[in-house]
C-alpha positions in Angstrom: 31.4 -11.1 5.1 28.2 -12.8 4.0 25.2 -10.9 2.7 21.6 -11.5 2.9 18.9 -10.4 0.8 15.3 -11.4 0.6 11.7 -10.5 -0.6 9.0 -10.3 2.0 5.3 -10.0 0.9 3.0 -8.4 3.1 -0.6 -9.4 2.6 -4.1 -9.2 4.3 -7.7 -8.1 4.0 -8.4 -4.5 3.5 -8.1 -2.2 6.4 -6.1 -4.7 8.5 -3.2 -2.1 8.5 -0.8 -3.5 5.9 0.3 -0.3 4.7 1.0 1.2 8.1 3.0 -1.8 9.0 5.1 -1.6 5.7 5.8 2.1 6.5 6.8 1.1 10.1 9.2 -1.6 8.8 10.8 0.4 6.3 10.9 3.7 8.3 9.6 5.8 5.6 6.2 6.6 4.1 6.0 4.5 1.1 2.3 3.4 1.1 -0.8 5.8 1.4 -2.8 5.2 4.5 -6.5 6.2 5.0 -9.3 4.9 7.3 -11.0 3.7 4.0 -10.7 0.0 2.9 -8.9 -0.9 -0.5 -6.7 2.3 -0.5 -3.6 0.3 -1.9 -4.1 -0.5 -5.7 -0.5 -1.1 -6.7 2.1 -3.5 -5.3 4.8 -1.2 -3.7 8.2 -2.1 -2.7 10.0 -0.6 0.3 13.6 -1.4 0.5 15.7 -1.7 3.9 19.4 -1.3 3.2 22.2 -2.2 5.7 25.8 -3.1 4.8 25.2 -6.9 5.4 21.6 -7.2 4.3 18.8 -5.9 2.0 15.1 -6.5 2.7 12.7 -5.8 0.0 9.1 -5.5 1.6 6.1 -5.7 -0.9 2.8 -4.0 0.1 0.0 -5.4 -1.8 -3.7 -4.6 -2.4 -6.1 -5.9 0.3 -7.5 -9.3 -0.5 -11.0 -9.0 -1.9 -13.3 -10.9 -4.2 -12.9 -8.9 -7.5 -15.9 -7.6 -9.0 -14.5 -5.6 -12.0 -11.4 -5.4 -14.1 -9.4 -3.1 -11.8 -9.9 -5.4 -8.8 -8.9 -8.4 -10.9 -5.4 -6.8 -11.7 -5.2 -5.9 -8.0 -5.6 -9.5 -7.2 -3.0 -10.7 -9.7 -0.5 -8.4 -8.0 -1.2 -10.2 -4.8 -0.6 -13.6 -6.4 2.6 -12.4 -8.1 3.9 -11.1 -4.9 3.7 -14.4 -3.3 5.5 -16.2 -6.1 9.0 -14.7 -5.6 8.5 -14.1 -1.7 11.3 -15.6 0.7 9.0 -14.7 3.6 5.3 -14.1 3.8 3.6 -11.7 6.4 0.0 -12.0 6.9 -1.4 -8.9 8.4 -4.7 -9.5 10.4 -6.9 -7.0 12.3 -7.6 -7.8 16.1 -11.3 -7.3 15.1 -11.5 -9.5 12.0 -14.2 -12.0 12.1 -12.3 -15.0 10.6 -13.9 -14.7 7.2 -10.5 -15.2 5.6 -11.4 -17.9 3.2 -10.0 -15.8 0.3 -6.9 -15.0 2.2 -6.2 -18.7 3.1 -6.8 -19.7 -0.7 -4.2 -17.1 -1.8 -1.7 -18.6 0.8 -2.1 -22.0 -0.7 0.0 -20.9 -3.7 3.0 -20.0 -1.6 5.8 -22.3 -0.3 7.3 -19.4 1.7 7.6 -19.5 5.4 4.6 -17.4 7.0 4.6 -15.0 9.8 1.1 -13.8 11.2 0.8 -10.2 12.6 -2.4 -9.5 14.7 -2.5 -5.7 14.3 -4.3 -2.9 16.2 -4.0 -4.5 19.6 -4.1 -1.1 21.2 -8.0 -1.2 20.2 -8.3 -4.5 22.1 -7.7 -6.4 25.5 -5.4 -9.0 26.7 -7.7 -12.0 26.5 -8.8 -11.2 22.9 -5.2 -10.8 21.8 -4.5 -14.3 23.5 -7.4 -15.8 21.7 -6.3 -14.6 18.2 -2.9 -15.6 18.7 -4.0 -19.1 19.6 -6.4 -19.1 16.6 -3.7 -18.2 14.0 -1.3 -20.6 15.4 -3.7 -23.4 15.4 -5.2 -22.5 11.8 -2.1 -21.8 9.9 0.9 -23.3 12.0 3.1 -20.2 11.2 6.7 -19.6 11.9 5.6 -17.0 14.5 2.5 -14.9 15.4 3.3 -11.3 16.6 0.7 -9.0 18.3 1.4 -5.4 17.3 0.2 -1.9 17.1 1.7 -0.6 13.7 0.5 2.9 14.1 2.3 3.0 17.8 5.3 1.1 16.4 4.8 -1.4 19.2 6.5 -4.8 18.5 7.5 -3.9 15.1 11.1 -4.4 15.6 10.6 -8.0 16.9 9.1 -8.7 13.2 12.1 -7.2 11.6 14.6 -9.3 13.9 12.8 -12.5 12.8 12.7 -11.5 9.2 16.5 -10.7 9.2 17.1 -14.5 10.5 14.7 -15.9 7.9 15.9 -14.3 4.6 18.6 -16.2 2.7 22.2 -15.4 1.9 22.2 -13.6 -1.4 23.6 -10.4 -3.0 21.6 -7.2 -3.1 18.7 -7.1 -5.5 18.8 -3.5 -5.8 21.3 -0.6 -5.5 22.0 0.1 -2.0 20.8 3.7 -2.4 17.4 2.4 -3.7 14.5 2.9 -1.3 11.7 1.9 -3.6 11.0 0.7 -7.2 8.6 3.4 -7.7 9.2 6.9 -9.2 8.4 10.3 -8.1 5.6 10.7 -10.5 4.1 7.7 -8.7 4.3 9.1 -5.3 2.9 12.4 -6.5 -0.3 10.6 -7.8 -0.5 8.7 -4.7 -0.4 11.7 -2.4 -3.2 13.2 -4.3 -5.2 10.0 -4.3 -4.7 9.7 -0.4 -6.2 13.2 0.0 -9.1 12.2 -2.2 -9.7 9.2 0.0 -9.7 11.2 3.1 -11.7 14.2 2.0 -14.5 12.6 -0.1 -17.3 10.3 0.9 -18.9 7.0 -0.5 -18.0 5.9 -4.0 -16.1 9.0 -5.1 -12.4 7.7 -4.0 -13.1 4.3 -5.5 -14.3 5.8 -8.9 -11.2 8.0 -9.1 -7.7 7.7 -10.5 -4.8 10.2 -10.5 -2.7 10.8 -13.5 0.5 12.8 -13.5 0.7 14.6 -16.9 3.7 16.8 -16.3 6.5 16.6 -13.7 9.1 19.3 -14.2 12.1 19.5 -11.8 13.3 23.1 -11.8 16.3 24.4 -9.6 14.0 25.9 -6.8 10.5 24.3 -7.6 8.8 21.1 -8.7 6.0 21.9 -11.3 3.5 19.2 -11.3 0.3 18.7 -13.4 -2.3 16.0 -12.6 -5.5 14.8 -14.0 -8.1 13.4 -11.7 -10.1 11.0 -13.7 -13.7 10.1 -12.5 -16.5 7.9 -14.3 -19.3 10.3 -14.4 -20.1 14.2 -14.7 -21.9 14.1 -11.3 -18.7 12.9 -9.7 -16.7 15.5 -11.6 -19.0 18.2 -9.9 -18.3 16.7 -6.5 -14.7 16.5 -6.9 -14.5 20.3 -8.0 -17.2 21.4 -5.5 -19.0 24.7 -5.2 -16.7 27.5 -6.9 -13.9 24.9 -7.0 -13.4 24.9 -3.2 -13.2 21.1 -2.8 -10.6 20.7 -5.6 -8.7 23.6 -4.0 -8.6 21.9 -0.6 -7.3 18.5 -2.2 -4.6 20.6 -3.9 -3.6 22.6 -0.9 -3.3 19.3 1.3 -1.5 17.3 -1.5 1.2 20.2 -2.2 2.1 20.4 1.5 2.6 16.6 1.5 4.6 16.8 -1.5 6.9 19.4 -0.3 7.5 17.4 2.7 7.9 14.3 0.6 10.4 15.7 -2.0 12.0 18.5 0.1 11.3 20.9 -2.4 8.9 23.7 -3.2 5.9 22.5 -5.4 3.5 24.2 -7.7 0.7 21.7 -8.4 -2.3 22.2 -11.0 -5.2 19.9 -11.3 -7.9 19.1 -13.7 -10.7 16.9 -13.6 -11.7 14.6 -16.5 -14.6 12.1 -17.0 -13.9 8.6 -18.5 -17.0 6.6 -18.3 -16.6 3.1 -16.6 -12.8 3.3 -16.7 -12.2 0.6 -14.1 -13.8 -2.0 -16.2 -11.8 -1.0 -19.3 -8.6 -3.1 -19.8 -7.1 -0.4 -22.2 -7.4 2.2 -19.8 -6.2 0.1 -16.8 -3.0 -0.7 -18.9 -2.7 3.0 -19.8 -2.9 3.9 -16.1 -0.4 1.3 -15.0 -2.2 -1.6 -14.0 -0.7 -4.6 -15.4 -2.0 -8.2 -15.2 
């Protein structure tokens, strides 16, 4: 019996709903989802395994014009994911204003067949959806344009069916019990980061990095220590909050999510550390796992 396997790169502007789509396609929560833009900082693989195929989905950071070193490494990850893609899925938001020159520029570097997904159609009307589909068919001449609502799982299966047709015959790239290329430490840090994005306002989430400093798996409990890195003392004070109440709130929500994710009791301790201007310092970016 023949076996198919392929890499599918999911790209788009921030807030188009790439991570929601990836999670819906994979059937697991691989990527963090918040209402704020630029939540995804790393390329994350989500792997779908069946007996006769393996699809490796790659969720990438939202495409932006980079303003500092962290954003540059994020955009390198987008370019890297296009190089080895067998299929590219461009996720667009129904309300996007067609300012996608930087997206089209990235796509020029790819030879892979393209699927366009118009997401969040539950927030629109039929006429607008038809206009968007026509626009993308005309602009990019993709293999197909799908109108979907990733949060409601509407029309996601249709994308999956076409992807399965498009990937080549190939042995599996990963062991069949693999769900992702990331380890438990990575997901622990992403869960904390998601809570920070949801709880704090303005620049705080963007100035923050989460490092897991200890991850001990005991028989009945996981003991996890984390450092929340910020750029200024004033941000540290906001993260901690009056009498430590804000940090406690982050810890409570994060621990609950971790227990659900790891199916294990979790003891979580968190500390806040100031590293001035870490987002622009390449040595810290490398240390924190951002590779060019």
